C-alpha positions in Angstrom: -96.9 28.7 23.8 -99.9 30.2 25.9 -99.8 30.1 29.6 -102.5 27.4 29.9 -100.3 25.2 27.6 -97.3 25.3 29.8 -95.9 21.8 30.7 -92.9 20.4 32.3 -90.5 22.5 30.4 -87.7 22.5 33.1 -87.7 18.6 33.0 -87.2 18.6 29.2 -84.3 21.2 29.6 -82.8 19.0 32.3 -83.0 16.0 29.9 -81.3 18.1 27.1 -78.5 19.2 29.5 -77.7 15.5 30.5 -77.2 14.7 26.8 -75.2 17.7 26.2 -72.8 17.0 29.1 -72.0 13.6 27.7 -69.9 14.8 24.7 -67.7 16.8 27.1 -66.8 13.7 29.1 -69.0 10.5 29.3 -67.9 10.0 33.0 -68.3 13.7 34.1 -71.9 13.3 35.5 -71.0 10.8 38.1 -67.3 11.6 38.7 -67.0 15.4 38.2 -65.6 15.6 41.8 -62.8 13.1 41.0 -61.9 15.4 38.0 -61.7 18.2 40.4 -59.5 16.3 42.9 -57.1 15.4 40.1 -56.9 19.1 39.2 -56.8 20.7 42.5 -56.2 18.0 45.3 -58.1 18.3 48.6 -56.1 20.4 50.8 -58.5 23.1 51.5 -58.0 25.0 54.7 -59.9 28.2 54.2 -60.6 30.0 57.6 -63.8 31.9 57.6 -63.4 35.6 58.0 -65.4 38.8 57.1 -66.4 38.5 54.3 -66.9 34.6 54.8 -66.0 32.4 51.9 -68.6 31.5 49.3 -69.6 28.0 48.1 -70.7 28.3 44.5 -70.0 24.7 44.1 -72.7 23.8 46.6 -70.1 21.1 47.9 -68.2 22.6 50.8 -68.6 21.4 54.5 -67.0 22.4 57.8 -63.9 20.6 59.2 -63.7 20.4 62.9 -60.6 18.3 63.2 -57.5 17.1 61.4 -56.4 13.6 62.1 -58.6 13.7 65.4 -57.1 16.9 66.7 -59.9 19.6 67.2 -59.6 22.8 65.3 -60.1 26.1 67.3 -62.1 27.5 64.4 -64.2 26.1 61.6 -62.5 25.5 58.2 -64.0 25.1 54.8 -63.3 21.8 53.1 -64.7 19.8 50.2 -67.4 17.4 51.2 -69.2 16.1 48.2 -68.7 12.8 46.5 -72.0 12.5 44.4 -73.4 13.0 41.0 -73.5 16.3 39.3 -77.0 17.0 40.4 -76.7 15.9 44.0 -76.5 18.1 47.1 -74.0 17.0 49.6 -75.4 15.1 52.6 -72.4 15.5 55.0 -73.0 12.1 56.3 -76.2 13.4 57.9 -78.3 10.3 57.0 -75.5 8.0 58.4 -75.5 9.4 61.9 -78.6 7.7 63.3 -79.6 11.0 64.7 -83.4 10.1 64.9 -85.2 6.9 65.7 -86.8 5.3 62.6 -90.1 5.7 64.1 -90.0 9.5 64.0 -88.2 10.0 60.6 -88.3 9.1 57.0 -86.7 10.0 53.6 -88.4 12.5 51.3 -89.8 11.8 47.9 -86.8 12.6 45.8 -87.5 9.5 43.6 -90.8 11.1 42.5 -88.7 13.9 40.9 -86.3 11.4 39.6 -89.1 9.6 37.6 -90.2 12.8 36.1 -86.9 13.7 34.9 -86.2 10.2 33.5 -89.4 10.2 31.6 -88.8 13.7 30.1 -87.7 13.9 26.5 -85.0 16.5 25.7 -86.3 19.8 25.1 -85.5 21.0 21.4 -83.2 24.0 20.9 -85.4 26.8 19.6 -83.7 30.1 20.4 -86.0 32.0 18.1 -89.0 31.1 20.2 -87.1 31.8 23.5 -86.2 35.2 22.4 -89.7 35.9 21.3 -90.9 35.1 24.7 -88.6 37.7 26.1 -89.7 40.3 23.6 -93.3 39.7 24.6 -92.6 40.0 28.1 -90.6 43.2 27.4 -93.6 44.6 25.5 -95.8 43.9 28.4 -93.6 45.7 30.8 -94.0 48.8 28.6 -97.7 48.9 29.4 -99.3 51.0 32.0 -98.9 50.0 35.7 -101.5 47.4 36.1 -101.6 44.1 38.1 -100.8 42.4 34.9 -97.7 44.6 34.2 -96.7 44.0 37.8 -96.7 40.3 37.4 -94.6 40.8 34.2 -92.1 42.7 36.2 -91.8 40.0 38.7 -91.4 37.5 35.8 -88.7 39.4 34.4 -86.9 39.7 37.7 -87.4 36.0 38.2 -85.6 35.2 34.9 -82.7 37.6 35.8 -82.2 36.1 39.2 -82.1 32.5 38.1 -80.0 33.1 35.1 -77.5 35.1 37.2 -77.4 32.4 39.9 -77.0 29.3 37.4 -74.5 30.7 34.8 -73.4 34.0 36.4 -73.4 37.6 35.3 -70.6 36.8 32.9 -72.8 34.5 30.8 -76.4 35.6 31.7 -76.6 38.4 29.2 -75.3 35.9 26.4 -78.4 33.8 27.1 -80.6 36.9 26.7 -78.7 38.3 23.8 -80.9 39.0 20.8 -79.0 36.8 18.5 -79.3 33.3 16.9 -75.9 33.3 15.4 -74.2 30.1 16.9 -70.7 31.1 16.0 -70.9 34.5 17.4 -72.5 33.2 20.8 -69.7 30.7 21.0 -66.9 33.2 20.5 -68.2 36.0 22.5 -69.0 33.5 25.4 -65.3 32.5 25.5 -64.1 36.1 25.2 -66.2 37.2 28.1 -64.6 34.5 30.3 -61.1 35.7 29.4 -62.2 39.3 30.3 -63.6 38.1 33.7 -60.2 36.4 34.4 -58.4 39.7 33.9 -60.7 41.5 36.4 -58.8 40.3 39.5 -55.4 39.7 40.5 -54.2 36.2 40.6 -52.1 34.9 43.5 -50.9 31.6 41.9 -52.5 29.8 44.8 -54.8 27.4 43.1 -57.6 27.4 45.8 -57.6 31.2 46.3 -57.5 32.0 42.6 -60.3 29.5 41.8 -62.4 31.0 44.6 -61.7 34.6 43.1 -62.4 33.5 39.5 -65.7 32.0 40.5 -66.8 34.9 42.5 -65.7 37.4 39.8 -67.4 35.2 37.1 -70.8 35.2 39.0 -70.9 38.6 40.6 -68.9 41.1 38.4 -70.9 43.8 36.9 -70.5 44.6 33.2 -70.9 48.3 32.4 -69.9 49.1 29.0 -69.1 45.5 28.2 -66.1 45.3 30.7 -66.2 43.4 34.0 -65.8 45.2 37.3 -65.2 43.1 40.5 -67.8 44.0 43.3 -67.8 43.4 47.1 -69.8 40.4 48.1 -70.9 38.7 51.4 -70.7 34.8 51.1 -70.7 35.0 47.4 -73.7 37.4 47.3 -73.3 40.9 45.7 -75.7 43.8 46.0 -77.5 42.4 43.0 -78.4 39.3 45.0 -80.2 41.5 47.4 -82.4 42.6 44.6 -83.0 38.9 43.6 -84.1 38.1 47.0 -86.4 41.2 47.2 -88.2 40.4 43.9 -88.5 36.6 44.5 -90.2 37.4 47.9 -92.9 39.3 46.2 -94.9 36.3 45.0 -95.9 35.5 41.4 -99.3 34.0 40.5 -99.1 30.1 39.8 -99.3 30.3 36.0 -97.0 33.2 35.9 -94.6 31.3 38.0 -94.6 28.3 35.8 -94.3 30.4 32.7 -91.1 32.2 34.2 -89.6 28.9 35.0 -90.2 27.7 31.4 -88.6 30.7 29.9 -85.4 30.2 32.1 -85.4 26.6 31.1 -85.8 27.2 27.4 -83.0 29.9 27.4 -80.7 27.5 29.1 -81.1 25.1 26.3 -78.5 26.7 24.1 -75.8 24.3 22.4 -73.4 27.1 21.3 -72.9 28.3 24.9 -72.8 24.7 26.1 -69.9 24.0 23.3 -68.1 27.1 24.7 -68.4 25.7 28.4 -67.0 22.4 27.1 -64.1 24.3 25.6 -63.3 26.0 28.8 -63.1 22.8 30.6 -60.3 21.7 28.4 -58.2 24.7 29.2 -55.7 25.4 32.0 -56.5 26.2 35.6 -58.4 27.9 37.1 -60.6 28.3 33.9 -61.2 24.6 33.4 -62.6 24.4 37.0 -64.6 27.4 36.5 -66.3 25.7 33.5 -67.0 22.7 35.6 -68.5 24.8 38.3 -70.9 26.2 35.7 -72.0 22.8 34.7 -72.5 22.0 38.5 -74.8 24.9 38.9 -76.5 24.2 35.7 -77.4 20.7 37.0 -78.6 21.8 40.3 -80.4 24.6 39.0 -82.4 22.8 36.3 -83.2 19.9 38.9 -84.5 22.7 41.3 -86.6 24.5 38.6 -88.2 21.2 37.6 -89.3 20.7 41.2 -90.4 24.3 41.4 -92.5 24.0 38.1 -94.6 21.3 39.8 -94.7 22.7 43.3 -96.2 26.1 41.8 -99.6 24.3 41.1 -99.8 22.6 44.5 -102.9 23.8 46.7 -101.0 25.3 49.4 -102.6 26.5 52.6 -100.3 28.6 54.9 -97.4 28.4 52.4 -97.2 31.3 49.9 -95.7 31.0 46.4 -93.0 33.4 47.5 -92.0 30.8 50.1 -91.8 28.1 47.5 -89.8 30.2 45.0 -87.3 31.5 47.7 -87.0 27.9 49.0 -86.0 26.7 45.5 -83.5 29.7 45.0 -82.0 29.2 48.4 -81.1 25.6 47.5 -78.4 26.9 45.1 -77.3 30.0 46.8 -73.7 30.3 47.4 -73.4 30.7 51.2 -71.2 28.8 53.6 -71.2 27.1 56.2 -73.7 24.7 54.8 -75.9 23.2 57.5 -76.2 19.4 57.8 -79.1 19.7 60.3 -81.9 22.3 60.5 -84.1 22.7 63.5 -87.8 24.0 62.9 -89.1 25.0 66.2 -91.2 27.4 68.3 -88.7 29.8 69.9 -90.3 30.3 73.2 -90.7 26.7 73.7 -87.4 25.4 72.6 -84.7 27.9 72.7 -84.2 27.8 76.4 -83.1 24.1 76.1 -81.3 24.5 72.7 -79.1 27.4 74.2 -77.6 24.7 76.6 -76.6 22.4 73.9 -73.6 22.1 71.4 -76.2 22.3 68.6 -76.7 25.9 69.4 -73.0 27.0 68.5 -72.3 24.6 65.7 -71.6 26.2 62.2 -73.2 23.2 60.4 -76.6 23.3 62.4 -79.2 25.8 61.1 -80.9 27.7 63.9 -82.6 31.0 63.1 -81.1 33.0 66.1 -77.5 31.8 65.0 -77.9 32.9 61.4 -76.3 36.1 60.3 -78.2 37.9 57.6 -76.3 38.3 54.4 -78.6 40.4 52.3 -81.4 38.1 51.7 -85.1 39.0 52.4 -86.6 37.7 55.7 -88.5 35.3 53.7 -85.2 34.0 51.9 -83.3 34.0 55.3 -86.0 31.6 56.9 -86.0 29.2 53.9 -82.2 29.4 53.7 -82.1 27.3 56.9 -83.9 24.3 55.2 -83.6 24.4 51.4 -80.5 22.3 51.0 -80.2 20.9 54.5 -80.1 17.1 54.3 -81.6 16.5 57.9 -84.6 18.4 59.0 -86.0 18.1 62.6 -89.5 19.6 63.4 -89.4 20.0 67.1 -93.0 19.5 68.0 -93.4 21.5 71.3 -96.7 22.4 72.9 -97.5 25.6 70.8 -95.4 24.7 67.8 -98.5 24.8 65.3 -99.7 28.2 66.8 -96.9 29.8 64.9 -97.5 30.7 61.3 -94.0 30.3 60.3 -93.8 26.8 61.9 -97.0 25.7 60.1 -95.4 27.0 56.8 -92.3 25.0 57.7 -94.3 21.7 58.4 -96.4 22.2 55.3 -93.5 22.6 52.9 -91.2 19.8 54.5 -94.5 17.6 54.4 -94.6 18.3 50.6 -91.0 17.0 50.4 -92.0 14.0 52.2 -95.4 13.2 50.5 -94.9 14.7 46.9 -91.4 15.5 45.7 -88.0 16.7 46.7 -84.9 17.8 44.6 -82.5 16.7 47.3 -81.8 13.0 47.2 -81.3 11.4 50.6 -82.9 14.1 52.7 -84.6 13.0 56.0 -87.4 14.8 58.0 -88.0 13.8 61.6 -90.6 14.8 64.2 -89.1 15.1 67.6 -89.9 16.6 71.1 -88.0 19.3 72.8 -86.5 16.6 75.2 -85.3 14.7 72.1 -83.1 17.5 71.0 -80.7 16.4 73.8 -80.4 13.0 72.3 -79.7 14.5 68.9 -77.0 16.7 70.5 -75.4 13.6 72.2 -75.5 11.6 69.0 -73.6 14.4 67.0 -71.2 15.0 69.9 -70.3 11.3 70.1 -69.4 11.3 66.5 -67.2 14.5 66.9 -69.6 16.4 64.7 -70.0 19.3 67.1 -67.0 21.7 67.8 -65.4 21.4 71.1 -65.5 24.9 72.9 -65.4 25.3 76.5 -67.2 28.7 76.7 -70.9 28.0 76.1 -71.8 31.7 75.7 -69.0 32.3 73.1 -70.3 30.5 69.9 -67.8 29.0 67.5 -70.2 30.2 64.9 -71.3 32.8 64.0 -68.1 34.7 64.9 -68.4 37.9 66.7 -69.7 40.3 64.1 -69.7 44.2 64.2 -73.1 45.6 63.5 -73.7 49.5 63.4 -76.9 50.5 65.1 -79.0 52.7 62.8 -79.8 55.7 65.2 -82.8 57.8 66.1 -82.1 61.5 66.0 -83.6 64.7 67.1 -85.6 66.4 64.4 -82.8 69.1 63.8 -80.2 66.3 63.0 -82.7 64.7 60.7 -83.2 68.1 58.9 -79.5 68.7 58.5 -79.0 65.3 57.0 -81.9 65.6 54.6 -80.8 69.2 53.6 -77.2 68.1 52.8 -78.6 65.2 50.8 -80.7 67.7 48.8 -77.6 69.8 48.1 -75.6 66.8 46.9 -78.5 65.7 44.6 -78.7 69.3 43.2 -74.9 69.4 42.5 -75.0 66.0 40.8 -78.1 67.0 38.8 -76.8 70.6 37.7 -73.1 69.9 38.0 -72.4 72.9 39.9 -72.1 73.5 43.8 -73.0 77.2 43.3 -76.3 76.3 41.8 -77.1 74.0 44.6 -76.1 76.6 47.2 -78.5 79.3 45.4 -81.3 76.8 45.5 -80.7 76.1 49.1 -81.1 79.9 49.9 -84.5 79.8 48.2 -85.6 76.8 50.0 -84.7 78.3 53.4 -86.5 81.6 52.5 -89.5 79.6 51.2 -89.1 81.1 47.7 -90.4 79.3 44.6 -87.7 77.4 42.7 -88.1 77.5 38.9 -86.2 74.3 38.2 -87.2 70.6 38.0 -86.7 68.9 41.4 -84.0 66.3 41.7 -86.2 63.4 42.6 -89.5 61.9 41.3 -91.2 62.3 44.5 -94.9 63.0 43.8 -94.7 66.1 46.1 -91.8 67.6 44.1 -90.0 70.3 45.8 -92.1 70.1 49.0 -89.9 67.3 50.6 -86.9 69.6 50.1 -88.7 72.6 51.6 -89.5 70.5 54.6 -85.9 69.6 55.1 -84.8 73.2 55.1 -87.7 74.7 56.9 -86.4 74.1 60.4 -82.9 75.5 59.5 -83.9 79.1 59.0 -83.7 80.1 62.5 -80.0 79.1 62.5 -79.1 81.1 59.4 -77.8 84.5 58.9 -79.2 87.1 56.4 -81.7 84.5 54.9 -78.9 82.2 53.6 -78.8 78.7 54.2 -76.7 77.6 57.0 -75.8 74.5 55.2 -73.9 74.7 52.0 -71.4 72.9 49.7 -67.8 73.9 49.3 -67.3 75.9 46.1 -64.4 73.6 45.2 -66.1 70.4 45.4 -63.6 67.5 45.1 -64.0 65.2 42.0 -63.7 62.2 44.4 -66.5 63.5 46.5 -68.6 64.1 43.4 -68.2 60.5 42.4 -69.3 59.5 45.8 -72.5 61.5 45.4 -73.2 59.7 42.2 -72.8 56.2 43.5 -73.9 56.7 47.1 -76.7 59.2 46.7 -77.9 59.8 43.2 -77.8 56.1 42.2 -79.4 54.9 45.5 -82.5 57.0 45.4 -85.3 54.6 45.1 -88.5 55.1 43.1 -90.2 57.8 45.3 -93.5 57.4 43.6 -93.9 54.1 45.3 -91.9 54.7 48.5 -92.9 53.2 51.7 -91.3 56.1 53.7 -91.5 59.8 53.8 -89.4 62.0 51.6 -87.4 63.5 54.4 -86.9 60.0 55.7 -85.3 58.9 52.6 -83.1 62.0 52.1 -81.8 61.7 55.8 -81.1 58.1 55.4 -79.3 58.7 52.2 -76.8 61.1 53.7 -76.4 59.1 56.8 -75.5 56.0 54.8 -73.1 58.0 52.6 -71.2 59.5 55.6 -71.6 57.9 58.8 -72.3 54.2 57.7 -69.5 54.5 55.2 -67.1 55.7 57.8 -68.0 52.6 59.8 -67.5 50.1 56.9 -64.3 51.7 55.7 -62.6 51.7 59.3 -64.2 48.7 60.8 -64.6 46.5 57.9 -68.2 45.6 58.4 -71.2 46.6 56.2 -73.9 45.3 58.6 -76.5 47.6 60.2 -79.3 46.9 62.6 -82.6 48.6 63.0 -83.6 48.1 66.7 -87.3 48.2 67.0 -87.6 46.9 70.6 -88.3 50.2 72.3 -91.3 51.5 70.4 -94.5 50.3 68.9 -96.1 50.7 65.4 -97.3 54.3 66.2 -94.0 55.3 67.2 -92.3 53.6 64.1 -94.8 55.4 61.8 -95.2 59.0 63.3 -92.1 59.7 65.4 -89.8 62.0 63.4 -86.8 60.7 65.3 -87.0 57.3 63.7 -86.6 58.9 60.1 -83.2 57.4 59.3 -84.4 54.0 60.4 -87.5 54.2 58.2 -85.4 55.6 55.3 -82.7 52.8 55.5 -85.3 50.2 54.7 -85.9 51.9 51.4 -82.3 52.0 50.2 -80.6 49.4 48.1 -77.0 50.5 49.3 -74.2 48.1 50.2 -75.3 48.1 53.8 -76.6 44.8 55.0 -79.5 45.9 57.1 -81.6 43.8 59.4 -84.2 44.4 62.1 -84.3 43.5 65.8 -87.6 42.9 67.6 -89.0 41.3 70.8 -91.5 38.4 70.7 -94.9 39.5 69.9 -94.1 42.9 68.2 -94.8 41.5 64.8 -92.9 44.3 63.0 -93.4 42.6 59.6 -96.9 44.1 59.8 -95.6 47.6 60.3 -95.7 50.1 57.4 -92.7 49.7 55.2 -91.4 46.7 56.9 -93.8 44.2 55.5 -93.3 45.4 52.0 -89.5 45.5 52.0 -89.4 42.1 54.0 -85.9 42.9 55.6 -84.4 40.0 57.7 -85.9 40.0 61.2 -84.2 38.7 64.3 -86.5 38.2 67.4 -85.1 38.4 70.8 -86.5 35.9 73.4 -83.6 35.2 75.8 -80.7 36.9 77.2 -77.5 36.5 75.0 -79.5 34.9 72.4 -77.6 36.8 69.6 -74.4 36.7 71.4 -72.7 36.9 68.0 -73.6 40.6 67.6 -71.0 43.2 68.7 -73.1 46.2 68.6 -71.5 49.5 67.5 -72.9 52.9 67.6 -71.8 56.2 66.6 -70.6 58.6 69.5 -72.2 62.2 69.4 -68.8 63.6 68.6 -69.6 62.5 64.9 -71.1 66.0 64.7 -67.7 67.4 65.0 -66.1 65.3 62.2 -69.2 65.8 60.1 -69.1 69.6 60.4 -65.3 69.6 59.4 -65.9 67.7 56.1 -64.2 69.4 53.2 -67.4 69.2 51.2 -69.7 71.0 53.6 -69.8 74.4 55.0 -72.0 74.5 58.1 -72.6 77.7 60.1 -71.1 77.8 63.5 -74.6 78.5 65.2 -76.0 75.4 63.5 -73.2 73.2 64.6 -73.7 74.4 68.1 -77.4 73.8 67.8 -76.7 70.2 66.7 -74.5 69.4 69.7 -77.2 71.0 71.9 -79.8 68.6 70.3 -77.6 65.7 71.2 -77.1 66.8 74.8 -78.7 63.6 76.2 -75.9 61.7 74.4 -73.1 63.9 75.4 -73.9 64.1 79.1 -73.0 60.4 80.1 -69.9 61.0 78.1 -68.7 64.2 79.6 -65.0 63.5 79.5 -65.1 62.2 75.8 -62.6 64.2 73.7 -63.8 65.8 70.4 -63.3 63.4 67.6 -61.0 64.5 64.8 -61.4 61.8 62.2 -64.2 59.2 61.2 -62.3 56.3 62.9 -62.8 57.9 66.3 -66.5 58.3 66.4 -67.6 54.7 66.9 -68.0 52.5 70.1 -68.9 49.0 71.0 -71.4 48.2 73.9 -73.8 45.5 74.8 -76.9 45.2 72.7 -78.8 45.3 70.3 -78.3 41.5 70.5 -78.3 41.6 74.3 -81.4 41.9 76.5 -80.2 45.3 77.8 -79.4 47.6 75.0 -79.4 50.6 77.3 -77.0 49.1 79.9 -74.4 51.8 80.8 -71.1 49.8 80.3 -69.6 51.2 77.1 -66.3 50.1 75.6 -64.6 52.8 73.4 -62.5 51.3 70.7 -60.4 53.3 68.4 -58.7 52.1 65.1 -56.1 53.9 63.3 
């Protein structure tokens, strides 16, 4: 099938799926939740913590009270009682939040008509695999715009298969085999392998949550599952999904990618295997049902996306449409019942006075904690699966590009098509938000919390500030990163140290450089150039220990070598990336290991675009945006900065939080590294730093040491962090600092 012949393939796949579910259980489509209740009951009382619970079921809401007694915190509970392809409404359409004159239901019936008229897509695995092979061949061509679009298609397919059927199954759908018996048995075996990748507690709810998360997120190197860290059900791989989906496919390419995913999902052998899983014991039976649930939601959303791709959008980009659809089945929690599209400067002063502001099931941008998605994904996450959307029409509302996008896309839901049955969109004034707040409060839909500046949700969240450092510190970090790369590449610390001596002396190095940077060794010469004055006898003042521990070598592989981005297309300088890699490997890792948070913030409020681009002190900030490490990095700006247009920021599309008002982001507990980190760093068993260099590093940080004259030297990583006001506060430089130590 050529691109021009593409039709509503996803609708046909949806029709096939409905017929495939019937033999498993004729009543499953309408009563799947009753089946789940019989198996597991309804006694969920999972408290949110870091990392917060996931919701791969797309069915969990927030419990504020038990038998009328308010709860001090928000708890996760089952909230869905609809068909297999329905999103939960959380009662939002029954609350009479908006006057009928300003609200109406979206056009979900239009999509229902398309799906009802579609005939089941025929199973043709040979054709599906041929499409994948053709795409793979195209990817092997030279780097052209056509090849770039092919890469985006490939990543789209990977993202949607992973989201719908999990990492455990996605490779089976792409496996180059048409042997039905083989597909069936290998699929079942992989489930058994995934169940062995985590330790069961024999608490049904907890074991089921672990089973689902492992099934969907585990990596499979060498054919064996490895459980990985997640945040609200999203692993590091999900960040790649958001990154690529935010790039934007051309309309025909997007429709073709949707069709490839839909055709691959039409696979009777694997569907038979899922049916068998549902007949097994807990938690495997419920896991099989969860896959069917995401199958139904995923195919319904893809059918919507396939049509939306050809709509003549104005301000909305196809990347917006694609991430909106993908966000509809993302596994985060809490799930909002109400979302507010608003112009921040006009509306936030009033919103911050209301209970809506601190409610876990109300989507407001400032009260949304980034979980690894792109900025585009974070915005559309607020609205994608939300049953009630209010467009707050303030005076300058349509002057905002993002507000215009939100209006245009939600208008499409109203006038053309929507995948979420029962959704309501309203146009209200700023003053009417007070009425909405009162309506929700009167029905006990908002949490009862006496301290208005201490939100129930999000909870206080530790975030590490990505620092700006003097050039000497940047050079040391970049030089150490070079040494670690060389030791990993050549397998010998002695070779790495010898090359370091040559780099300090400016001598030629007759070996291949350790990265693919177009400037080759030049970026490493640049890192060592400023260190020569601190060296003795023309030796590098930065060296690796001769007896390099195996555990540290393993860290070098996972935290340095495997994290180096493609430097031929990097959006930051080579030294920036080297310094960021080493900072992330050591200081950020200390923070995560001892404080339990992987979140980092790049605070851009004190400088402009020229400072961002040219000031060497911001090297770690610039470099961190290029990494795909486990750190969850977002950006802070003030209104009007438009950092998304700055070099590197627009391309990488990191989550951006804009500060308009004091305490707007009061959920942020900003942490920073004390200057005494230098003492701990210099004592690392992997490094040998000359004393003169360490003294120079401390001198370079004099402006940080001076206000903390009585601060004792830190002896261990846990002692080098402090918590203070900002960057979520309006005064990030205020002097009150609370030092907190953790054993």
